N, C-alpha and C positions, 0 to 999 in steps of 0.2 A: 512054568508060569509062576510069577512072584505073587505071594498072597497079599491082599489088601492091607493086612495089619502091619506090614513092613513099610508102608508109605511114610510114616513119620520119621523113619530112620534113613530113608532115601528121599528126603523132602525136596531136593533140588532136581529130581528126575520124575518123569511120568513112568511109573512102574509098569504100565501096560506096554511100554516101548522098550524096556530093558531086556536084554538077552543075557541069560545066566552064564553064557560062555564069553560073549564079546565084552560084557560089562563086569566081568568077574572081579577085577581089582576094585572097582567102585563099590560094588555090592558088599564084598568082604570087608573093605576098609570102613565103610559107613556102619555096617551092623556091628562090627567089633568095637568101633569107637563110640557108637551111640545107642546100640541096641540093648534090649532087655533079655531076660532068660528065654522067653518064647522065641525071640528073633535069633538068638545064638543057637538054640536047639534046631531051628529050621536050617540055619547056615551049615551046621555040622552034618545035617542030613542030606544036604545038596552037594557040598564040596567035601572032599576027603581032607584029612589033617595035613597031608603034604601040600596040597594046593593052598590051604589057608596059611600054613607056616611060610610058604614062599612069599605070599603077599605081605605078611608081617615083617619078614626079613628084608624085603625090597620095598619098604613103605614109600608112599608118595610124599614128597616134601610139602609141609604145611597142612597135611590132612589129618594128623593125629593130635590128640591132646596127650600130654606127658603121662598122666596116670594110666590111661587106656593102653598106650603103647608099652609102657613098662610092665603092666599086668600081662599082656599077651606075649611079650618077649619072655617073661618068666615062665608062663604057662607052657610055651613051646621050647624052653631051654635055649633060647637064642642069646648068646653072650658076646658075640663079635659085633664090631661096627660101632661107630659113634652116632648117637642119635640127637644130641643136644642142639645141633645147628639146623636140624631139619624138622622140628616139631613146633607146634603152636603152644604157647604157654597156657597153663590152666589157672 
């Protein structure tokens, strides 16, 4: 179950209908892109680092702001791939 305090970061979805497995990419992307410390703490408690890193590595086009994506790529040591053409400007 997804806590109510995550609703602002998953604003386009009804969190009562999200499934943490089926909607993994959406949840991880939104929380890493928009979330606060409490939200990311929850995220790292639900998903392991490998799962989260995979989502950051295979990011959804148009879903990330440049600063967030760059931060998480540095955090996970992701150095390969071009990102400039698939992100939204900040």
